[in-house]
C-alpha angles and dihedrals in degrees: 000000000000092000091055090050090051090049093053091045090055091046088052090053090050092051089049091051090047089052090051094047096038112183092331121102127053116287127205109238093324094309130098121332122249090251091053092051091049090052092050092049090051091050092049089051092052092047091048091052091051092049093048091049092049092049091049092051090048091052091049091050091050092050091048091050090051090048090056091046091053092051091049090051091051092052092047089050089048089056092045089055089051091051090055093046104052093273095305118138123230117248119274093211130095105212112012109072108027093179093064109010114120090223132041100204104161142086116004090359089075123073136190115327090021089283119160119249122215091261089064084069101036094048092053123103093246101053093083087062100037097040098183125081092204090068090067094064127062115233086227094057109113096185126095092246118122091214130049104169132082133186127237106271092213091070127088115328094351127134093256092109092068089053094053102278130133122284113282095244090057097057101039101105141042091248089066095058114090098195114017092172090067100041116096108223107168127032139155113263134197108207114176093203096085098271138017102282115212123320126337112260147177130184112277088221093055117214102162095277119130108208089188125025131231127234114259101198090111102063114220096005145047132216117233140175126208130215093258089059101253119129132213143170117239111212112214100241096178095052123074125196086261094054099036089092089057090057092043089051092049093049092050096052113120093244145074124236097050115183111225111138127183143105092302092055089050092049094049090045091053092053098041095045125010120151090221090063095059123070086198090074090065097049 
């Protein structure tokens, strides 16, 4: 057993120390010397720190895997809804088109601090297909929100048109998407206004301005799910460990339209909105 192996390894260390100290050094009632006991305690402390770190990393990895699984389930449910509605997607908003929006985050469905209540989820068009409120919230989310994820605002009835995207009736079904395997559909958002309001968007023209902000609970990376249902982690290539706190600070500012340009902005922009992904651009 591993514990037995650890015991014998420690005993080996003790015998080695005893060999080094010989009969010198004060012993406690014929047992180990004080120095030997102090060394053993130090070794146990180091091993405990290693174990705790390994467990913590394992827990983080498990939460990240579940986060990706939840996003995949949302996209599959999104497609199932489309299959039952003549190929038409549900709405990515939360309070604009109640007949199709995947969330109903308005009126009595909001509580103190503009926080969503459970009915904001269960009244939405997608709950029939998702069926579990825990899927809406990432296990990595450390806020008190009941929902972490947002939908690409350039799809279906989203607000993408006002940010330079195609008309809503031209991006409302899977047949309109040229490359679903490259189009980000679900992602974790950090909205300072109490809950993630409507779909997640960015200006079609680019420019380094984030209309909506991304969640930063996964340092150095972000979990994403594409329209074809595959998931991936985007590693922030333009942010070093030294500058990660700058991005984290920017994405936690109490405002929309945060300016933070760079290669990661360009990459996200190209996978949230890219003219080559939408057949509507060519009509």
